C-alpha positions, 0 to 999 in steps of 0.5 A: 495480500503477500506482494506489493502488487498486490498491495492495491490501492481502491477509492469507491465514493457512492452516496447511495448505494440504490445506484450501484446497479446503474454504475459499476468501474475499474481501473487497472493496475490499482497501483503503479510501481515503477523505476525510472531514468531522471530527466526520460519522459516515459509512458503508463498504460491504464485501462478503465472497464465500465460494468454496468448497464449504462455508458458512464462518462469519465474524467481524470484527476491527479493529486500527491499522496502522502500521508501525516503524522497518524500514517492515514492518507493526504490527497492533496493538491498537485506540488504541495507534498513533498516528494510530489509527481503528480504534476510529471503526469500527464492522461490520454486521454483527459475525459471520455465516454466508456460504454456498458461493457466495454473498456477504454484505455489512457496512457499517462505521459510522466516527464520527471526532471532530470535533478530527481532522486531517490522516489516520488508520488502521487496518485490518478485517480478517474471520477465519474459524472454525477447522476440523479437517484430518487432520493431525496436529501431533508429539505427536498432537495435531489440525490445524486452519485458517482464514482470515484477509484485511482491508481497508487503511482510509485516510483523511483529514480533508477540507482540513486536509490539510499536505503535506511531502516531503523528496528526499534521497540523490539516486543517479543509475548512468549506463547501461553496456554490461552494464546499464541507468540506474538513479536512487534516492532516499529521501524522508521524508513529513513530512505530516499524512498518507498520500501514493502518490508516484511518479517519473517521469524524463525525460533531456534531451541538452544541446539539450534535448531528449527521449531517455528517460523512465520512472517507478517504481511509485507507492508509500505514505507513512504520515506521518512514514515515511522509506523510499528509492524508484527506478527503471530505464532501459532503453535506449540513448544515445550518448556526451555529456552529459545531464541527467536532470530527477527528478518526484515527483509526489504529492496530484494535482498535487504534485511536487518536482523535481530535476535531476541531470548526468551523462555516458556515457563513448565505452566505453559509448556504443551501437553 
């Protein structure tokens, strides 16, 4: 995934695979990234497609979106997580039926408070009505199946962003006969909003000429979130001294830069 828009948030909960042919729905967009003016309501349009063979009854649910100390996603009750936007959002319609092969448009009406600053988050879920299958539990009860898909909502109050990224624990493993160069570091997003940083690496020889480059996948960091990032470069280098220049690019043209000197010993030189 090379753009934030492709950082798709898609949840599909199915109790049995046998009913996949009967129920199949899709929600677009899979992620909403939008700026808003504090205190000014706005709308966002979504669409649900029914690719199954039967009509499907759907309803809407909204939850918070946050993370725990293991960076696992949390979908808590509206308003119970930091920087929740869930209580700002109303779906129209909230319940509907989509015919086989058809689609349904919806509106998310978002009403942000006037005192908002930075980023706010939620998840918009669309869930189907449970359908009976031909399966049974061990005690003879009938098994039902349903589908649940979600669109991640990342909102930012315009002109209130405050960015502060800390890049630490930078580690570089030079290339060897058996593996390529590996670069890793930890990132702490002390900003008041989300960021989508991408790490870019340039390898310079002693004459400051570019001899290699690489880039990482884009990664999402919510406010206060800490996690690691890494990238690999699998090219070949002759024995000698080099400088790795790391540029962490985020929020448009903002960047954090670090340099690491390293040496490729003669035994790992390319033949």
